[in-house]
C-alpha positions as CSV (number, residue, x, y, z in Angstrom):
1,M,-57.2,55.5,-17.2
2,I,-55.6,55.6,-20.5
3,Q,-57.2,56.6,-23.7
4,I,-57.5,54.4,-26.7
5,H,-58.0,56.2,-30.3
6,L,-58.9,53.5,-32.8
7,H,-59.4,54.2,-36.8
8,K,-62.3,54.2,-38.2
9,E,-61.6,51.5,-40.5
10,Y,-59.9,48.7,-37.7
11,I,-62.2,48.5,-35.4
12,N,-63.9,45.6,-36.7
13,S,-60.2,44.1,-37.7
14,L,-59.4,43.4,-33.6
15,F,-59.6,41.4,-30.3
16,F,-62.1,43.2,-27.9
17,D,-62.5,39.7,-25.2
18,S,-60.5,41.5,-22.9
19,L,-61.6,44.2,-22.0
20,Y,-64.5,44.7,-19.2
21,A,-67.5,45.3,-21.9
22,G,-65.7,44.3,-24.8
23,K,-66.1,46.8,-28.2
24,E,-69.3,48.7,-26.4
25,Q,-66.6,49.8,-24.8
26,F,-65.3,52.2,-27.6
27,F,-68.1,54.8,-28.7
28,L,-67.7,56.8,-31.9
29,R,-66.2,60.1,-32.0
30,G,-65.1,62.0,-35.5
31,N,-63.1,59.2,-37.3
32,Q,-62.2,57.4,-34.1
33,Y,-63.6,55.3,-32.0
34,T,-62.0,56.3,-28.0
35,A,-62.5,54.5,-25.3
36,S,-60.5,54.7,-21.7
37,L,-59.7,52.0,-20.2
38,S,-57.6,50.3,-17.2
39,E,-53.9,49.6,-17.5
40,E,-54.7,46.2,-16.8
41,E,-57.1,46.6,-20.0
42,Y,-55.0,48.7,-22.0
43,N,-52.0,45.8,-21.4
44,N,-54.4,42.9,-22.5
45,F,-55.8,44.6,-25.3
46,I,-52.2,45.4,-27.0
47,K,-50.9,41.8,-26.3
48,D,-53.7,40.8,-27.7
49,N,-54.0,42.8,-31.0
50,N,-50.5,42.3,-31.5
51,L,-49.2,46.0,-31.4
52,I,-47.0,48.1,-30.6
53,P,-47.1,51.5,-28.7
54,Y,-44.6,53.8,-30.3
55,K,-44.4,56.7,-28.3
56,N,-48.6,58.2,-28.5
57,L,-49.5,56.3,-31.4
58,L,-50.6,52.3,-31.7
59,K,-49.0,50.3,-34.7
60,Q,-49.4,47.1,-36.3
61,Y,-47.0,44.6,-35.3
62,E,-46.6,42.6,-38.4
63,N,-46.7,45.8,-40.8
64,G,-46.1,48.5,-38.9
65,E,-49.5,50.2,-39.5
66,I,-50.2,52.6,-37.3
67,I,-54.5,52.0,-36.3
68,G,-54.5,54.5,-33.3
69,S,-52.6,56.7,-30.7
70,F,-53.2,56.8,-26.6
71,E,-53.0,59.1,-24.5
72,L,-53.0,59.1,-20.1
73,D,-56.1,60.1,-18.6
């Protein structure tokens, strides 16, 4: 499993269609939304949202803005 942490302000601008439970798979913890995804869900989520994994960060392809992070469970 892969844990994803998204900054709160980006949750409504992403696509969640490829996730088993969709957006409901994420829960709010502090100022971030967190979810545990399978490798397949993670790969589809990255592709659907045009994100770039860089080290442990998730960046938007278009502008390089950091929208969150990820880690292996």
